[in-house]
C-alpha positions in Angstrom: 65.1 106.2 5.8 64.5 104.5 2.3 67.2 103.3 0.0 66.9 106.3 -2.2 67.4 108.7 0.7 70.4 106.9 2.2 71.9 107.2 -1.5 71.3 110.8 -1.6 72.7 111.4 1.9 75.8 109.4 1.0 76.3 111.6 -2.2 75.9 114.6 -0.4 78.4 113.8 2.1 80.9 112.5 -0.4 80.3 115.8 -2.3 81.0 118.0 0.9 84.0 116.1 2.2 86.5 117.6 -0.1 85.0 121.2 0.3 85.6 120.5 4.2 89.1 119.6 3.8 89.7 122.7 1.6 88.1 125.0 4.1 90.1 123.5 7.1 93.1 123.8 4.9 92.6 127.4 4.1 91.8 128.2 7.7 95.1 126.6 8.8 96.9 128.6 6.1 95.3 131.8 7.3 96.5 131.5 10.9 99.8 133.5 11.8 102.0 131.1 13.9 103.7 133.0 16.5 106.3 131.3 18.8 107.1 133.5 22.0 110.0 132.9 24.4 110.1 134.8 27.9 106.4 135.0 27.9 106.3 134.9 31.8 108.7 137.8 32.2 107.9 141.6 32.7 108.3 142.3 29.1 107.3 139.0 27.8 103.8 138.7 29.7 102.9 142.3 28.9 103.6 141.7 25.0 101.9 138.2 25.3 98.8 140.0 26.8 98.6 142.5 24.0 98.9 140.0 21.4 95.8 138.2 22.9 94.0 141.5 23.1 95.1 142.4 19.4 92.2 143.0 16.9 93.5 140.2 14.6 93.9 137.7 17.6 91.5 135.3 16.2 94.0 134.6 13.3 96.9 134.1 15.6 98.1 130.9 16.9 100.4 131.6 19.8 102.7 129.1 21.2 104.7 130.1 24.3 107.9 128.5 25.9 107.3 127.8 29.6 109.3 126.1 32.3 106.4 124.8 34.4 103.4 122.6 33.9 101.5 124.8 36.2 102.3 128.0 34.1 101.5 126.0 31.0 98.0 125.0 32.1 97.1 128.6 33.3 98.3 129.9 29.8 96.4 127.2 28.0 93.2 128.6 29.6 93.9 131.8 27.9 93.9 130.1 24.2 97.9 130.1 24.5 99.4 126.9 23.2 102.7 126.0 25.2 105.8 123.9 25.0 107.6 123.0 28.1 111.3 123.9 28.3 113.7 126.8 28.6 116.4 128.5 26.7 118.6 125.6 27.2 116.4 123.1 25.4 117.8 123.6 22.0 115.9 121.0 20.1 112.4 122.3 21.2 113.5 126.0 20.4 114.4 124.8 16.7 111.4 122.6 16.5 109.0 125.4 17.7 110.7 128.3 15.5 110.5 125.8 12.4 106.6 125.8 12.8 106.4 129.6 13.3 105.6 132.6 10.8 106.9 135.0 13.7 109.0 134.5 16.7 109.2 137.0 19.4 112.2 136.3 21.7 112.2 138.2 24.9 114.0 135.7 27.3 117.7 136.4 27.4 119.4 139.1 25.3 122.9 137.5 25.7 122.1 133.7 25.1 123.8 133.1 21.6 123.3 129.1 21.6 119.6 129.7 22.2 119.5 132.4 19.5 121.1 129.9 17.1 118.8 127.2 18.0 115.8 129.7 17.1 117.6 130.8 13.8 118.1 127.0 12.9 114.4 126.4 13.0 113.5 129.6 11.2 116.0 128.7 8.5 114.2 125.2 8.3 110.9 127.1 8.0 112.1 129.3 4.9 113.5 126.2 3.4 109.9 124.5 3.7 107.8 127.4 2.6 109.9 129.7 0.5 109.1 132.7 2.6 111.3 134.4 5.1 110.0 134.2 8.7 110.1 137.1 11.0 112.4 137.3 14.3 111.6 140.1 16.7 114.3 139.9 19.2 114.9 141.9 22.3 118.3 143.5 22.8 118.9 146.6 24.8 120.6 149.7 24.9 123.3 148.5 27.1 125.0 148.0 23.7 126.1 151.5 23.7 126.8 151.8 27.5 130.2 153.3 28.9 132.0 152.7 32.0 131.1 156.0 33.8 131.0 154.6 37.3 128.3 156.9 38.2 130.7 160.0 38.0 129.4 161.6 35.0 126.7 161.8 32.4 128.8 162.7 29.6 128.2 160.2 26.7 127.3 160.1 22.9 123.8 159.8 22.1 123.2 157.2 19.6 120.1 157.2 17.2 118.9 153.8 16.1 119.3 155.2 12.5 123.0 155.2 12.8 123.3 151.7 11.3 126.9 151.7 10.5 128.0 153.1 14.0 125.9 150.6 15.7 127.5 147.8 13.4 130.9 149.1 14.4 130.2 148.5 18.2 132.7 146.1 19.7 131.7 142.5 19.4 132.4 142.2 23.3 129.7 144.8 24.0 126.9 143.2 25.9 123.9 141.9 23.7 126.2 142.2 20.6 127.0 138.5 20.3 123.4 137.9 19.8 122.8 140.9 17.6 125.5 140.0 15.3 124.3 136.6 14.7 120.7 137.8 13.8 121.9 140.7 11.5 124.2 137.9 9.6 121.2 135.7 9.6 118.9 138.4 8.0 121.9 139.2 5.4 121.8 135.5 4.4 118.2 136.1 3.4 116.1 133.3 5.2 114.9 135.4 8.1 113.9 139.1 8.5 115.2 140.1 11.8 114.3 143.3 14.0 116.0 144.4 17.4 113.8 145.9 19.9 116.3 147.8 22.0 114.8 149.3 25.2 116.6 151.4 27.8 115.4 151.1 31.2 112.3 149.3 31.2 110.0 150.7 33.9 106.5 150.0 35.1 104.3 147.5 37.0 102.5 144.7 35.2 99.1 144.2 36.1 96.2 141.9 34.7 95.4 138.2 35.0 98.7 137.0 34.2 100.1 138.7 37.3 97.0 137.8 39.4 97.6 134.1 38.5 101.2 134.2 39.1 102.1 133.6 35.5 104.0 137.0 34.8 106.8 138.9 36.9 105.2 141.9 38.0 108.3 143.9 38.4 111.0 144.9 36.0 114.8 144.5 37.0 117.2 147.4 36.9 115.5 150.0 39.2 114.1 147.5 41.7 117.8 146.5 42.3 118.4 150.0 44.0 114.9 150.1 45.7 115.7 146.6 47.3 119.2 147.9 48.4 117.8 151.1 49.7 115.2 149.3 51.8 117.9 147.1 53.1 120.1 149.9 54.1 117.1 152.2 55.3 118.4 154.9 53.0 118.1 155.6 49.4 121.4 154.8 47.3 123.1 155.7 44.2 126.8 154.7 43.0 129.5 157.2 42.6 128.0 160.5 42.1 124.8 159.5 40.7 125.5 161.5 37.6 125.1 158.6 35.1 122.1 158.9 32.4 120.0 156.2 30.7 117.0 156.4 28.5 113.8 154.9 30.3 111.3 152.6 28.2 107.9 151.3 28.2 106.8 148.0 26.3 104.3 149.3 23.7 106.7 149.4 20.7 106.7 145.6 20.3 103.1 145.3 18.9 103.6 148.3 16.6 106.8 146.6 15.2 105.0 143.3 15.0 102.0 144.8 13.0 104.5 146.6 10.7 106.8 143.6 10.0 103.8 141.0 9.1 102.1 143.5 6.9 105.3 144.6 4.9 108.4 143.2 6.1 110.8 144.8 3.6 109.0 148.3 3.9 110.8 148.9 7.5 114.4 148.5 8.6 115.5 145.0 9.3 118.8 143.1 9.7 121.6 145.8 9.7 119.1 148.5 9.8 116.8 146.7 12.1 117.6 148.4 15.4 114.4 150.1 17.2 115.6 152.0 20.3 112.8 152.3 22.9 113.4 155.5 24.9 110.7 157.6 26.3 113.0 160.1 28.0 116.2 160.3 30.0 116.9 160.2 33.7 119.8 160.2 36.1 120.7 157.9 38.7 120.5 160.4 41.3 117.0 161.4 40.3 115.6 158.0 40.8 117.4 157.6 44.2 115.6 160.9 45.4 112.2 159.4 44.4 113.3 156.3 46.6 114.1 158.3 49.3 111.0 160.4 49.4 109.0 156.9 49.5 111.3 155.7 52.2 110.4 158.6 54.5 106.9 158.1 53.6 107.0 154.6 55.0 108.8 155.8 58.0 111.8 153.6 56.8 114.4 156.3 56.3 114.8 159.5 58.6 115.9 161.6 55.5 114.9 161.6 51.8 118.5 162.6 50.7 120.2 159.8 49.0 123.9 158.7 49.9 126.7 157.0 47.9 127.1 153.4 48.4 130.5 152.4 49.9 132.9 150.1 48.1 131.9 147.5 50.7 128.2 147.9 50.0 128.6 147.7 46.3 130.3 144.3 46.5 128.1 143.0 49.0 124.8 144.2 47.5 125.5 143.9 43.7 128.6 141.7 43.3 130.4 142.1 40.0 127.1 143.7 38.4 127.7 147.0 40.2 129.7 148.8 37.4 126.9 148.1 34.9 124.4 149.8 37.1 126.7 152.9 37.1 126.9 153.4 33.5 125.7 155.9 30.8 123.5 154.7 28.1 121.9 157.4 26.0 119.8 156.4 23.2 117.2 158.0 20.6 114.6 156.1 19.1 114.4 157.9 15.8 113.5 154.7 13.6 110.9 153.6 16.2 109.2 157.0 16.1 109.4 156.7 12.3 106.9 153.8 12.6 104.5 155.9 14.5 105.5 155.2 18.0 104.5 158.0 20.2 105.7 157.4 23.8 103.2 158.5 26.3 104.8 158.0 29.9 107.2 160.8 30.9 109.6 161.3 33.7 106.7 162.0 36.2 105.4 158.6 35.4 108.7 156.9 36.1 109.1 158.9 39.5 105.4 157.8 40.4 106.0 154.2 39.5 109.4 154.1 41.6 107.5 155.4 44.8 104.7 152.7 44.1 107.4 150.0 43.9 109.2 151.0 46.9 105.9 150.9 48.8 105.0 147.4 47.3 108.4 146.1 47.6 108.8 147.1 51.4 106.2 144.4 52.3 107.5 141.6 50.2 
């Protein structure tokens, strides 16, 4: 290569370098940075999977909080960045949130110190960028539950549009400690908060996250009764089994995620940011009947008819948790439906899933 050609090449490189820096900067600016907690749980893994399949996934930079190196490496193989830690690592939560445009929190609906750590990071993000980041947090319709002890299904049905009534709920109600902090943060203006509030979440997780042992396959509430029924060899309920809950699936998260990132002020947030997730209602006795039918199919029980748990069984199996499992929690997701959410799975899907779970959990 002659001197003239070398000079020409050097000139071209010098001229193109600023363009390279500019394009790299613009690419970084175009990315939506998403920080996810609870990514390996039943809900969190399902939401993370949908994010990776999202039409805009190439413009997402997803960071997940995980406890183990093993799961971190497995998530890395899907293009998910990870940070090691849990909800007790407040500095990790704050730093990760401070680098995010959107945080989706799905780890613990009652962990106020963790929520405050995330809010601290989002406040830093706001101060650095001048734009209010988005926090989509998982609450639950347990905020409106009563103390029915399984004896009745008479309970006020709350709509997620009843903002004043929901804000008047006792501060001691489950999940309210975190919900109040998030609503107040939104009011201060440095973050937009949205509260996904499901009833009893049901379904069975499938896909590569489950196959690789990353994600919990089962939800929690109904499997409590399945495991208890398997142990006593007869389907079980509490009290009279008359208590009623709303049942939910996990599709709403992405619908809300899309609406919030496109026009965060066009939908309810903060005080008006509850989004109830309820596909339908079911009674505890109905679920017990489905469990009983599956137990007979397995040859575990002689009769499909459920029976009430004795006081001794309640304490032995559930400990102090049992009154919570015998409550009413009746919700109506009117705000959620206003987003265009159209729940697909009905009560038949719940009972089918319950029976499948009985068969699967019987061999674990």
